[in-house]
C-alpha positions in Angstrom: 0.0 0.0 0.0 2.9 2.4 0.8 4.4 1.6 -2.6 1.2 2.6 -4.4 1.0 5.8 -2.4 4.6 6.8 -3.1 4.4 5.9 -6.8 1.3 8.1 -7.1 3.1 10.9 -5.3 6.1 10.7 -7.6 3.9 10.6 -10.8 2.0 13.7 -9.7 5.3 15.5 -8.9 6.8 14.9 -12.3 4.4 17.4 -13.9 3.2 14.9 -16.4 1.0 16.3 -19.1 -0.2 15.1 -22.4 2.3 15.9 -25.1 -0.1 16.3 -28.0 -3.1 18.3 -26.8 -5.9 19.3 -29.1 -5.4 23.0 -28.6 -1.9 22.8 -30.2 -3.4 21.3 -33.4 -6.1 24.0 -33.7 -3.6 26.7 -34.5 -2.3 24.9 -37.7 -3.9 25.1 -41.2 -2.8 22.6 -43.8 -2.3 24.0 -47.3 -3.6 21.9 -50.2 -1.2 19.4 -51.8 -1.1 18.7 -55.5 -1.5 15.3 -57.2 -3.7 12.3 -56.2 -1.3 11.0 -53.5 -1.0 14.6 -52.2 -4.8 14.8 -51.9 -4.8 11.6 -49.8 -2.0 13.0 -47.6 -4.0 16.3 -47.3 -7.1 14.3 -46.2 -5.1 12.4 -43.6 -3.6 15.6 -42.3 -6.9 17.4 -42.0 -8.2 14.7 -39.8 -5.4 15.6 -37.4 -5.4 19.4 -38.0 -9.0 20.5 -38.2 -9.7 23.2 -40.8 -10.0 26.7 -39.3 -10.1 30.3 -40.5 -7.8 31.9 -38.0 -4.4 30.1 -38.2 -1.2 30.9 -36.4 0.8 28.4 -38.5 0.4 27.1 -42.0 1.7 23.6 -42.9 3.1 23.3 -46.4 3.7 19.7 -47.5 5.1 18.4 -50.7 3.4 15.6 -52.5 4.7 12.2 -51.5 7.4 10.7 -53.6 7.6 7.0 -54.1 10.7 5.0 -55.0 10.4 1.4 -56.0 13.3 -1.1 -55.8 13.5 -4.8 -56.3 13.6 -6.7 -53.0 13.1 -10.4 -53.6 14.5 -12.4 -56.4 13.6 -16.0 -57.0 15.8 -18.9 -58.3 14.8 -18.2 -61.8 15.8 -14.5 -61.6 12.3 -13.2 -61.3 11.4 -10.4 -59.0 9.0 -11.5 -56.3 8.8 -8.4 -54.0 9.2 -4.7 -54.5 10.3 -2.3 -51.7 8.4 1.0 -51.8 10.0 4.0 -50.1 7.8 7.0 -49.5 9.0 10.5 -48.6 7.4 13.8 -48.0 8.8 17.1 -46.9 7.0 19.7 -44.9 7.5 23.3 -43.6 5.6 24.9 -40.8 5.3 28.6 -41.6 4.4 31.3 -39.2 2.0 34.2 -40.0 4.8 36.1 -41.6 5.7 33.2 -43.9 8.9 32.3 -42.1 9.7 28.6 -41.8 9.8 27.7 -38.1 10.1 24.0 -38.7 11.3 22.1 -41.8 11.8 18.4 -42.1 11.0 15.4 -44.2 9.4 12.1 -43.2 9.7 8.7 -44.7 8.1 5.3 -44.5 8.8 1.9 -46.2 6.5 -0.9 -47.4 6.6 -3.8 -49.8 4.3 -5.4 -52.3 4.3 -8.7 -54.1 5.1 -9.0 -57.8 3.0 -11.7 -59.5 2.6 -13.0 -63.0 -0.5 -10.8 -63.6 0.7 -7.2 -64.3 -2.6 -5.7 -63.2 -2.4 -7.4 -59.8 1.1 -6.1 -59.4 0.0 -2.5 -60.2 -2.9 -2.8 -57.7 -0.6 -4.2 -55.0 1.8 -1.3 -55.5 -0.9 1.3 -55.4 -2.5 -0.2 -52.3 0.8 -0.2 -50.5 1.4 3.5 -51.5 -2.1 4.3 -50.1 -1.3 2.5 -46.9 2.0 4.5 -46.5 0.3 7.9 -46.7 -1.4 7.8 -43.3 1.9 6.8 -41.8 3.5 9.9 -43.3 0.7 12.0 -42.0 1.1 10.6 -38.5 4.8 11.3 -38.5 4.2 14.9 -39.6 1.5 15.5 -37.0 3.8 14.1 -34.3 6.7 16.3 -35.3 4.5 19.4 -35.5 2.7 18.6 -32.3 6.0 18.2 -30.4 7.3 21.4 -31.8 4.2 23.4 -30.9 4.1 21.9 -27.4 7.8 22.7 -26.8 7.3 26.3 -27.9 4.1 26.9 -25.9 5.9 26.5 -22.6 
């Protein structure tokens, strides 16, 4: 019982607070992103940063870039897997247009290469679509940490 009491005492003394509060996200507006993959990234980001009229910061994100490379090769020298590397760069701009945060995020995935070319294309596109929310999550975590660090 004493252990529980002292552990609660220490947790309350550490000034624990949630790192990514909703009020930090409400000061950021996401600028539209060109291309189809950019639109998907924009939709994922607007779920995390609600659209508002009065913005303190503007988030400018480049359209995701995908790089495909051969990953698995069979005994007969056929490609069986492709590695898909997704990258996106972003800048957080203040009201004057100055970049206060600039970085890039990346994520990796893989897709199967099969005899049917249509299936391979669909597999690659689905993997690319699955990587976009991961990029959006990384961007929102970086921006949230930056905003939380600068509010205190």
